[in-house]
C-alpha positions, -999 to 999 in steps of 0.1 A, spaced: -228 -130 119 -219 -97 134 -205 -70 107 -172 -55 108 -172 -20 105 -148 -1 82 -115 6 98 -119 42 120 -152 47 108 -169 79 129 -201 89 139 -201 126 153 -174 122 182 -173 86 184 -156 61 168 -175 30 162 -163 -6 168 -177 -41 166 -215 -47 163 -236 -57 199 -272 -61 185 -296 -57 152 -331 -55 147 -354 -54 117 -350 -21 112 -310 -11 128 -281 -20 137 -264 -13 174 -226 -8 175 -202 -3 204 -186 28 203 -163 55 217 -158 88 221 -131 101 206 -118 123 233 -126 110 268 -129 74 260 -170 66 270 -181 43 261 -213 45 244 -242 20 223 -251 34 191 -283 22 174 -280 32 136 -312 30 121 -318 35 82 -349 59 79 -360 49 44 -367 15 59 -390 29 81 -427 30 70 -451 62 84 -462 41 117 -425 29 123 -414 66 116 -439 73 142 -426 50 169 -388 57 165 -400 102 170 -418 85 204 -390 66 214 -369 96 210 -389 123 225 -396 97 257 -358 91 261 -353 128 260 -377 137 287 -367 110 311 -338 108 333 -332 75 360 -308 51 368 -334 29 354 -340 40 322 -314 35 295 -299 66 287 -299 89 259 -271 110 252 -274 123 217 -291 120 185 -269 123 152 -285 128 122 -268 118 81 -285 114 50 -308 83 51 -299 78 90 -303 83 125 -281 74 150 -291 74 188 -259 75 210 -269 57 241 -258 45 277 -236 10 271 -245 -14 295 -215 -34 294 -239 -68 311 -261 -74 285 -296 -80 286 -318 -100 315 -323 -125 292 -287 -132 287 -282 -134 328 -309 -160 330 -299 -179 306 -263 -180 325 -280 -184 364 -304 -209 346 -322 -200 380 -316 -166 395 -310 -164 435 -341 -156 454 -318 -123 466 -309 -110 434 -345 -117 420 -359 -90 443 -328 -68 437 -337 -68 396 -371 -65 406 -373 -38 427 -349 -19 400 -375 -25 375 -404 -14 398 -382 21 406 -379 26 364 -416 17 359 -431 42 389 -414 69 367 -432 60 335 -463 59 354 -455 95 370 -451 106 332 -482 88 320 -461 66 299 -468 27 288 -439 11 280 -463 -23 261 -431 -41 254 -417 -54 289 -393 -83 285 -356 -98 300 -346 -87 261 -354 -50 267 -340 -50 306 -299 -40 301 -277 -50 327 -247 -19 337 -224 -52 346 -222 -87 348 -229 -96 381 -255 -95 411 -251 -63 418 -259 -48 383 -280 -22 376 -312 -29 356 -325 -3 330 -355 -2 312 -349 -1 275 -364 -4 234 -397 25 237 -406 19 204 -438 7 214 -444 30 247 -472 55 246 -485 83 265 -515 72 284 -531 93 306 -548 82 338 -581 63 334 -567 63 297 -575 31 269 -551 19 249 -562 -9 220 -533 -15 201 -520 -51 199 -486 -46 199 -457 -65 226 -442 -102 225 -467 -128 229 -445 -146 261 -452 -114 281 -482 -100 264 -510 -94 292 -541 -113 285 -564 -82 278 -544 -74 247 -542 -107 235 -582 -106 233 -581 -77 216 -596 -58 245 -590 -20 252 -561 -22 283 -545 7 307 -512 7 322 -515 -23 343 -509 -45 310 -469 -35 320 -478 -52 354 -486 -87 337 -452 -86 321 -435 -78 352 -448 -111 366 -437 -130 337 -405 -118 338 -402 -125 377 -415 -165 372 -387 -165 347 -364 -151 366 -371 -175 396 -377 -206 374 -354 -200 345 -386 -208 321 -416 -188 308 -449 -194 325 -460 -201 290 -446 -215 257 -455 -214 217 -433 -207 187 -458 -175 182 -491 -157 192 -514 -183 181 -499 -212 198 -492 -188 232 -533 -177 230 -543 -221 235 -511 -228 261 -525 -199 278 -564 -202 278 -564 -238 280 -552 -237 320 -588 -211 327 
């Protein structure tokens, strides 16, 4: 159930409104700038709940968002720190995420799927140009500026992202099993092409309305996936 903010709560220059999302260590609020009324999303993170690894991931996410400015990457407007909390003031996406859009359409028209995939490709090209790998691409992490077929898609949630130099390899097991590349699932070293597997899984879901593989956890997905090979 969504939390109700205290009446007139203010964070920096922003008047906080309703809750629009939550995670294990954060809550996301809709907010407006007190002067010019610009809508934003404020990701409120309780730093005391983060272990060292999660703190490093947060700092990495902030570094990436401060470094990149592109229409297909979620924009970081500001960072507001108070004792025990960090607030990331992010671009507000009225259309929600791509997962919600797929559910509303069941099967996305081919022209619309092409539109979204072209924008995803443009955002990923910027990451590649900056030697970055996302490692958690999935419909829930792709936000939409509006809820129509002309929406602008924006890559979000860079908590698992990291720098990966050309010909470099990563080996950390991370991501979401339904969209995870087989080399990651098999605990092998992998490169930036692992993101492309996730793109393929997203495209499959766009045009069919379902994920290419099923399972309630990583082990179930693993056995389901490798039963085809």
